[in-house]
C-alpha atoms as one frame of an Amber mdcrd trajectory, in Angstrom:
protein
   0.000   0.000   0.000   1.330   3.427  -0.913   1.196   5.950   1.899   0.746
   9.667   1.526   2.492  11.756   4.152   0.760  15.046   4.976   2.037  17.932
   7.044  -0.230  19.773   9.463  -0.324  22.606   6.943  -1.524  20.158   4.267
  -4.314  18.990   6.578  -5.294  22.592   7.407  -5.392  23.462   3.704  -7.465
  20.397   2.798  -9.926  20.993   5.645 -10.271  24.645   4.590 -10.998  23.634
   1.000 -13.534  21.019   2.077 -15.267  23.506   4.388 -15.636  25.966   1.510
 -17.283  23.267  -0.586 -19.749  22.076   2.075 -20.427  25.174   4.181 -23.976
  25.586   2.888 -24.792  21.879   2.963 -27.606  20.218   4.846 -25.313  18.757
   7.516 -26.389  18.812  11.156 -23.594  16.623  12.575 -20.064  15.540  11.736
 -18.750  12.020  12.351 -15.079  11.099  11.855 -13.940   7.584  11.119 -11.666
   6.381  13.933  -8.799   5.366  11.615  -7.585   8.835  10.670 -10.781  10.832
  10.374 -11.241  12.075  13.920  -8.931  15.088  13.733 -10.216  16.396  10.376
 -13.808  15.826  11.531 -13.281  17.875  14.691 -11.579  20.606  12.663 -14.561
  20.701  10.277 -16.950  20.718  13.213 -15.210  23.727  14.756 -14.926  25.690
  11.524 -18.519  25.158  10.417 -19.986  25.239  13.939 -21.610  21.839  13.401
 -21.711  19.404  16.348 -19.278  16.500  16.248 -20.625  13.099  17.284 -18.722
  10.049  18.443 -21.686   7.776  17.752 -21.736   5.990  14.413 -25.308   6.747
  13.409 -25.543   3.587  11.305 -25.767   1.738  14.621 -27.587   4.402  16.578
 -30.218   3.690  19.190 -32.069   6.610  17.608 -32.054   5.855  13.861 -34.779
   8.373  13.030 -33.016  11.343  14.629 -31.104  12.380  11.491 -31.240  11.376
   7.871 -28.059  10.075   6.265 -27.813  13.268   4.194 -27.662  15.407   7.333
 -24.557  13.712   8.756 -21.144  14.406   7.241 -19.002  11.269   7.444
């Protein structure tokens, strides 16, 4: 497997670009995958003022709380 090494500046730049693209989206929550997605997800959550959740909503006790389109994964 080929690995891509990113600096913190690379991550900041990529998160900024993603936030510009999704800032007006229908998202009500952000979920980050535990294998490398937690930090970018929290950064997105802070920048867009969208709550971050640690609960994987696919297995939620409350499946009708949010639609899949409203959660950024």
